[in-house]
N, C-alpha and C positions, 0 to 999 in steps of 0.2 A: 775553235783555232784548227783542231785537227780532227779530221773527217774517216771515218773508215781505215783505220790502220791496223795491218796484218803483218806480224812480223814474228818469225821464230830465231832464236839464236841458239848457239851452240856452245856446250861446255867447253872453256880452256880457250875460248877466242875470242879474237881484239875487234871490234866495231866501231867506226868513227862515224858519227852524225853530223855530216854537213849542212847548214841552212844560214841565211841570213838574219839578222837579227829582226826578232821579232815572228820568225818561221815558225816557232813553237817547237823549240828543243830544249830549253828548260822546262816547257809544261810536259813533254814527252818524258824525262826524265823524274818529272814528278809525279807521273803515272805510274812507272818503274818502280819507284820506291814507296806506292802507296802514303806518299803526302797529299795527291789528289786522288779523287775517285772519277773513274770514267763515267760518262751519261749513260752511256749503252757497252756491253761487251765484258770483256774478263783481262785479267792480268795474273797471269799463271807464270809461277817460277819453283822449278823443280817440283812440278806437282802441285803446288799450293796455291789455291786462289786467293789472292790477298784481295783481290775486291769485294769478297764478300764478309772480310774481316770486319769487325767493329773498330773505332779509331784505338782503342787501347790495344787490339792485339795486333794493330798494324804496325805501332809504334814499338811494340816489343820484336815482331818479325824483323823490323828494322833494323833496330837495333843489333839484333844477333848475327844476320846474315847480309845486311849492305853495308858496304864501304863507300864514303865519300870523299870525293878530291874537288874542292872548288877553287874559283877563280880568285879568291879574298883569302884563301887560307884558313879560314876561320878557327884559328885556334884561339884557346883560353888564354886572356894575357896574365892572368893570376898564377898560370900554370907554368912549369917549367916545360921543355921540349920532352923530358922523360916523362911528366906526369900527362902531357897531354897525351901521348902515345899510349900511357897505361891506363888512361881513361876507359875506352869503351871495354876494355878487358874488365874493369872494375865492374862496369856497369851491368856487363855479361855473366857476372857473378863468378867468373874463373876462380881456381886456387891463387891465392895472392902471390906464393912465390913463382910459381910457372907463370904468372902474369908478368912479373916483373923481369924474368929472365926474357919472355918473348919481347917485352917493349926493349930490353935492352938489344937484343938479336937484331930487330928490326929498325933500330937504331942506326946499329952498325952497317946494316943493308944499305941504308942510303949515307953510307958516309959522315956520321953525326955520334959516333958513339961516346965521342969525348966532350959532345955539346950538350949531353943529357940536362947539366944542371943548370943551363940559361933559359931565360925567359924569352920569350916571341921579340921583344923590343930590343934585344939583344944580337938579333940574327937577322941576316939580309934574308931580302925575299926569296931568293934561291932556296937557301937553307930552310925558311918557312915551309916552303911548298915541299921540300921533301921530308919534314917533319910531319907534314900534312899526309904526305904519301904511307910514309912509316905507321901513322896512327890508321889509314884506310886498310892497310894490309894487317895489322897485328891481331886482330880478334877472328882472322881465317874467315872472310866472309864469301859467301856462294858469288856476290855479285858486288861489280864495283863501277860506279857512275861518276864521271869526272866530267864537271860543266867548265868548259873554258881554261883548263888546269893551266895553261902557260900565257894568260892573258893579260898577267900584271908584270910579266918578269922582260926582260929583254932577250933578244932573240938568241945571243949566245947562251944563257942562264936556261932559257926556256928549251932548247934543244937538248941539253945536259938533261934536263930535270925530264922531258918527253921520253926520252929514251931509256930512263933509269926507272921510270913508270912502266913503261913496255918490257923491259927485262925482268922486273920485280914479278910483274903480273903475269907473264909466260913460266917463270922460275917456280912459281907458287900454282899454277894449275888453274889460276882464275879468270871469269867472263868478265868483259869490262867493253862498257860505252863511253866513248870520248864526245860529247856534245861541243863543235867547235866552228867557227866561221873560217879557218884555216885549213887550206886545201893541201897543204902541205904534209898533213897529218896523217892525210891517206894512205902515206908511204909506209907506215909501221902497221896498217889494219890488216885483218885477214878478209873482210868487207867493209867496204864504206858505202853508204846510205844516205841520203839528202831528201830533208824536207821541202817540197815547195808547195804552196797554196793550199797546205793542210794536207797533202798526199805523201806518202812514202815510196822513195823511187832507190832501186839498188842499183850501184854502179861499179864496175868492175874497177878493182884497187888501185891500180897504178896508171891504166891507160884512160881511162874515162876520166881520173881526176885531172891529170896532165892536159887532155885536151880541151875540157872545160876549163880550167884556169889560163890557157893560151887564148881560147875565146874571150874571154872575159877581158883580160888584156888587151887583144885586139880591138873590142867593143870599146874600152876606155879609151885608146888613142885614138880610134876614128870619130869620138863622140856620140857614141851609140850605146842604147841603153836596150836594146833588142839582142838576143842571142837565141840562135836555133841550134835544139839538141835533140837527141833519140834516146830515151831512156826505156828501159823494162820491168817490168813489175818485179817487187821483191820477193826473193823466194825462200820457201822455210830449208832451213838447213840442218836442224835436229829438234825434236819434240823437248830435250832436256828442261828446256825454258821457253816458255813461249807468252807473247802479248798479242792480246787483240781487244784494242781499247778504241773509244772513240769519245771524243771530249770539245763539246760544241762552243 
């Protein structure tokens, strides 16, 4: 599905990964997190090659260093909002008192400080995703991966959640990659990437995304499925975090 990807991402930057359904976006996130392993190549995060780790070590590394935001929220239904945010801190083995303070702090950050005792089924979709954002940030990961984070939300709620996620990630100096088919998300990115036919292409964050969106709309209006575009190869931005993976 993915072939000869070569990407370096900079600490504290936000990247939007565009691609149609089935283009390999989720596969790429799985490679970055160590859930899947590349057939060849390396996945290096902050100097650590996670592709050389065994499954147990990858799980521990993922637990301590990577935060996830999912389309379906993935909150544990039997835990309160506060307990969901506290969970990664507890699994990491942090001091219990400090962990509770952090969990409450990040619930406050997403505007749900008074809803910590609520269970997921008592929260709206937007509130559940805000809890998920707090959970992703609470254990202070190096890397945050978001897979269609607004996919199950209406436009207004999705925009609010996306802006909140962007602000919090930047305020906390985290690196984030958002996988999505929604080109409007490119407006919040430092760099926009696109997966096409198994290859990764860099786009200028605003101009290329806007032009590509207009071309897609034009193609749809005239009933054409073909769009001509010019792309440039992905360029490395830093050696702080690098990925080189191939998964066929």
